Each structure stands twice: as structure tokens, then as C-alpha cells.
C-alpha positions as CSV (number, residue, x, y, z in Angstrom):
1,M,-207.3,13.4,-6.3
2,T,-209.4,11.5,-8.7
3,A,-211.3,12.8,-11.8
4,S,-213.4,11.3,-14.5
5,P,-211.3,10.1,-17.5
6,T,-210.9,12.5,-20.4
7,S,-211.7,11.0,-23.8
8,G,-210.8,14.0,-25.9
9,F,-210.0,17.7,-25.7
10,S,-209.2,20.7,-27.8
11,A,-206.4,23.2,-27.6
12,F,-205.7,26.5,-29.2
13,A,-203.3,29.4,-28.9
14,L,-204.3,33.0,-28.2
15,E,-202.7,34.8,-31.1
16,P,-201.6,37.1,-32.3
17,F,-200.3,38.0,-28.8
18,P,-198.6,41.4,-28.3
19,E,-195.1,41.6,-26.9
20,L,-195.5,42.1,-23.2
21,Q,-193.6,44.9,-21.4
22,P,-192.4,44.7,-17.8
23,G,-195.2,45.5,-15.4
24,D,-198.0,45.0,-18.0
25,D,-201.3,43.6,-16.8
26,L,-201.1,40.0,-18.1
27,A,-204.7,39.1,-17.3
28,G,-205.8,42.3,-19.0
29,T,-203.7,41.5,-22.1
30,I,-205.1,38.0,-22.3
31,T,-208.6,39.4,-22.0
32,D,-207.9,41.9,-24.8
33,V,-206.6,39.2,-27.1
34,I,-209.7,37.1,-26.4
35,T,-211.9,40.1,-27.3
36,R,-209.9,41.2,-30.3
37,T,-209.8,37.7,-31.9
38,S,-213.5,37.0,-31.2
39,T,-212.5,34.1,-28.9
40,E,-214.2,33.2,-25.7
41,L,-213.3,31.4,-22.5
42,R,-215.7,28.8,-21.2
43,H,-216.2,27.4,-17.7
44,G,-213.7,24.7,-17.1
45,D,-211.1,25.9,-19.6
46,I,-207.5,25.6,-18.5
47,V,-205.4,28.6,-19.5
48,V,-201.7,27.6,-19.8
49,V,-199.2,30.5,-19.7
50,A,-195.5,30.4,-20.5
51,S,-193.5,31.3,-17.4
52,K,-191.5,33.9,-19.3
53,V,-194.5,36.3,-19.8
54,V,-195.3,35.9,-16.1
55,S,-191.7,36.9,-15.3
56,I,-192.0,39.9,-17.6
57,A,-195.2,41.0,-16.1
58,E,-193.7,40.7,-12.6
59,K,-190.5,42.6,-13.6
60,R,-188.1,39.6,-12.9
61,Y,-185.4,41.1,-15.2
62,V,-181.7,41.0,-14.2
63,D,-179.1,43.2,-16.0
64,L,-176.1,41.0,-16.5
65,S,-173.7,43.9,-15.9
66,S,-174.8,43.8,-12.3
67,V,-173.7,40.2,-11.9
68,T,-170.2,39.4,-10.7
69,P,-169.2,35.8,-11.6
70,S,-167.5,33.7,-8.9
71,P,-164.5,31.4,-9.7
72,E,-166.9,28.4,-9.8
73,A,-169.1,30.2,-12.3
74,V,-166.1,31.1,-14.5
75,D,-165.0,27.4,-14.4
76,I,-168.4,26.1,-15.4
77,S,-168.7,28.8,-18.1
78,A,-165.4,27.6,-19.6
79,R,-166.7,24.0,-19.7
80,T,-170.1,24.7,-21.0
81,G,-169.7,27.8,-23.1
82,K,-172.5,29.5,-21.2
83,P,-171.8,33.1,-20.2
84,A,-170.3,33.3,-16.7
85,E,-172.9,35.8,-15.6
86,I,-175.7,33.4,-16.5
87,V,-174.0,30.6,-14.7
88,Q,-173.7,32.8,-11.6
89,L,-177.4,33.5,-11.7
90,I,-178.0,29.7,-11.9
91,L,-175.8,29.2,-8.8
92,D,-177.5,32.1,-7.0
93,N,-181.0,30.6,-7.7
94,S,-180.3,27.0,-6.9
95,T,-179.3,24.8,-4.0
96,E,-177.4,22.1,-6.0
97,H,-176.5,21.4,-9.6
98,F,-174.7,19.0,-12.0
99,L,-173.8,18.8,-15.6
100,A,-175.8,16.3,-17.7
101,T,-172.7,15.9,-19.9
102,E,-169.2,17.3,-19.8
103,R,-170.4,20.4,-21.6
104,G,-173.9,20.6,-20.0
105,P,-176.7,21.4,-19.8
106,I,-176.6,22.5,-16.2
107,I,-179.3,20.7,-14.2
108,A,-180.1,22.6,-11.0
109,R,-182.4,22.3,-8.1
110,H,-184.0,25.7,-7.9
111,T,-184.4,27.3,-4.4
112,L,-188.2,26.8,-5.0
113,G,-187.7,23.1,-5.1
114,Y,-188.0,22.4,-8.8
115,Q,-185.2,20.6,-10.7
116,L,-184.8,22.6,-13.9
117,T,-182.3,23.1,-16.7
118,S,-180.3,26.3,-15.8
119,A,-182.5,26.8,-12.8
120,G,-185.2,28.2,-15.1
121,I,-183.0,31.2,-16.1
122,D,-184.2,32.6,-19.4
123,R,-181.8,34.7,-21.5
124,A,-183.0,38.2,-22.5
125,G,-180.8,39.1,-25.4
126,T,-177.1,39.5,-24.7
127,E,-177.4,41.9,-21.8
128,G,-180.0,40.4,-19.4
129,A,-182.0,37.5,-18.1
130,W,-185.4,36.6,-16.7
131,L,-185.7,34.8,-13.4
132,L,-188.7,32.6,-12.5
133,P,-191.6,34.2,-10.7
134,V,-191.0,34.5,-6.9
135,D,-193.9,32.2,-6.2
136,P,-195.3,30.6,-9.4
137,D,-198.3,29.1,-7.6
138,E,-199.2,32.5,-6.1
139,S,-198.7,34.0,-9.6
140,A,-201.1,31.4,-11.0
141,R,-203.7,32.1,-8.3
142,A,-203.5,35.9,-8.9
143,L,-203.8,35.4,-12.7
144,R,-206.7,33.0,-12.3
145,D,-208.6,35.4,-10.0
146,A,-208.0,38.3,-12.4
147,L,-209.2,36.4,-15.4
148,I,-212.4,35.4,-13.6
149,T,-212.9,39.0,-12.6
150,Y,-212.4,40.2,-16.2
151,T,-214.4,37.5,-18.0
152,G,-216.8,36.1,-15.4
153,V,-215.8,32.6,-16.4
154,E,-214.4,30.0,-13.9
155,V,-211.1,28.8,-15.4
156,A,-208.0,27.1,-14.1
157,V,-204.4,28.4,-14.8
158,V,-201.2,26.5,-15.3
159,I,-197.9,28.2,-15.6
160,A,-195.6,26.2,-17.9
161,D,-191.8,26.2,-18.4
162,S,-189.8,24.6,-21.1
163,D,-187.2,22.3,-19.6
164,G,-184.5,19.9,-20.7
165,R,-184.0,16.6,-19.1
166,A,-180.7,15.2,-17.8
167,D,-181.1,11.9,-19.7
168,R,-181.9,13.1,-23.2
169,R,-181.5,15.9,-25.8
170,G,-184.1,18.5,-26.4
171,A,-186.7,20.3,-24.3
172,T,-190.1,19.4,-23.0
173,V,-192.7,21.4,-21.0
174,I,-193.6,21.1,-17.3
175,S,-195.7,22.9,-14.9
176,I,-194.2,25.2,-12.2
177,G,-197.4,26.9,-11.0
178,A,-201.1,26.1,-10.9
179,A,-204.4,27.4,-9.6
180,G,-207.9,25.9,-9.8
181,I,-206.6,22.5,-10.8
182,A,-205.0,19.7,-8.7
183,P,-201.4,19.1,-9.5
184,L,-201.8,15.3,-9.0
185,R,-204.4,13.0,-10.3
186,T,-205.1,9.4,-9.2
187,T,-206.3,6.9,-11.8
188,E,-207.6,3.4,-11.2
189,H,-207.8,0.4,-13.6
190,D,-208.1,-3.3,-12.8
191,G,-207.7,-2.6,-9.1
192,K,-204.5,-0.7,-9.6
193,R,-204.0,3.0,-8.6
194,Q,-201.6,5.3,-10.2
195,E,-200.7,8.8,-9.1
196,E,-199.9,11.1,-12.1
197,T,-198.3,14.5,-12.3
198,F,-201.4,15.9,-13.8
199,T,-200.5,19.6,-14.4
200,D,-197.3,18.4,-16.1
201,M,-199.4,16.5,-18.6
202,V,-201.5,19.6,-19.1
203,A,-198.4,21.7,-19.6
204,A,-197.0,19.2,-22.1
205,A,-200.2,19.2,-24.1
206,A,-200.2,22.9,-24.3
207,G,-196.5,22.8,-25.2
208,L,-197.4,21.5,-28.6
209,I,-198.6,25.0,-29.5
210,L,-197.0,27.4,-27.0
211,G,-194.4,29.8,-28.1
212,Q,-190.9,28.4,-28.5
213,R,-187.8,30.2,-29.8
214,G,-189.6,33.0,-31.6
215,R,-193.2,31.8,-32.0
216,G,-195.3,34.5,-30.4
217,A,-197.9,32.4,-28.7
218,P,-197.2,32.4,-24.9
219,V,-200.8,31.5,-23.9
220,A,-202.9,28.4,-24.8
221,V,-206.3,27.3,-23.8
222,L,-207.2,23.7,-23.3
223,R,-210.9,22.7,-23.3
224,G,-212.7,19.5,-22.4
225,I,-210.3,18.1,-19.9
226,N,-211.8,16.7,-16.7
227,Y,-209.8,17.8,-13.6
228,P,-210.1,18.0,-9.9
229,V,-210.4,21.5,-8.6
230,S,-207.8,22.6,-6.1
231,D,-205.6,25.5,-5.2
232,E,-202.8,23.5,-3.5
233,G,-200.5,24.3,-6.4
234,V,-197.5,22.6,-8.0
235,A,-195.4,23.0,-4.9
236,A,-197.6,20.4,-3.2
237,M,-196.2,17.5,-5.3
238,L,-192.5,18.4,-4.9
239,H,-190.2,16.1,-3.0
240,H,-188.1,19.0,-1.8
241,R,-190.1,22.1,-0.8
242,P,-188.3,25.2,0.4
């Protein structure tokens, strides 16, 4: 889908943001923070939410004591230093995997079709882990609909996940779910057309201010970006869909 070029935009975190508890109303919490901080959403804003808080709201917690590592998980654990129970969760939630180096990270193709470091598994202290939402696009649609109901403002939602790449050190941010915004954008210049992973670029822009390793800012708002409206979701641009 095509959209008018964006010559500039603004971005800000919704903070301070309370620590979410399993089963909490995420859209309600976001709305409360907006009210409490005298912030406002505007038509066309893109609300970018870290996948972890979506997982918390959707109770995607796994107690590691309930996980029995397989011999393969134990072997990979010995090579990477990652707990065998976490490795087993990676295996359980992926269709294929490889180590980027001899000691990792583990790059896995999630059963949802995403290629992610550790299959998107997020540690929860020493005793647990958070899995990805069951259907991130559906989660984005539900969150978008609830935000519109609470605020009366038409917004788009992108669910973002921090992710390492197999060819380099460090983490970046990609989209795993979206609602109200097309995942792909086509640009044209000098007769050449280029298809872009648009929601990934939105997620990466928000990643500059989203919470990472202790920063309590799991929600960011991007304003002024031109985008095609769509509910097809991030899954629509995957090469390998479940």
C-alpha cells in the first residue's frame, strides 16, 4: 500500500507507567496514564506497545518448574549457558532453530512464523518466563478497539518486540502485531518502486524510547506519521505463515 511521505514526526513515552499485573486491563491502564499525565491521544496517532506487557495482560506466564528439558535442550544449554528450561520453551515454541555463534544467541522460527531470538521468550526472574501473545495481530486489534472505546480517538496500534539479529551483536526492535496500519508500504521514486516493512520501521522508531532492561516505559506514542490504514496485520507480510 502507498502513503504520502512523512517529512517529520514526534514521539513520546507514556510515563510513569505502573507495573502491570497478569490479567490487568492494558487499554484501561494506558488510558489512566494518559489522563494522569495530562496527555492526550490524537486522531492518527500510532500507539506502540512492548510485547511483554501484552503477554502480562494476557497471562502468558510459564513457571519454569513445570518444564522438563529434553536431551537436546540440555545440550544447547551447555553450549550457550542459557537455562535448559528456557531452551526447552524455545524448542516448544518454534519449528526450527540455529545458533548464531557457537555460544548463541539461539535464532528460532516461532510457530507463528516470526524469526526471533529465543523464539521471543522473555525471562521473568529466575523462576518463570513470558511467552508471546497467542495471536499478536488479534491482540493489537483488541487493544486498538478498546483504546478507541475509552478515548473516542481513532488510533493505530503496533506491538513491538526487542530482537537480536543473527549477523550482529545487540538488539533492535521489530513489529509482531499491528492494527489500523498496513504492515507494508510501497514507495516510488524516479520510476522505482520499493516495498518496505513499514510497521518494523515504526517499531524501531518507538524503540528509541521504549523500555529496555529496567526502563519502565512500555508504551510510546508516535505522532505525525502518514500511513495506510489496514487491519491485515503483521502476519500478512511473513514468508512462512502458520
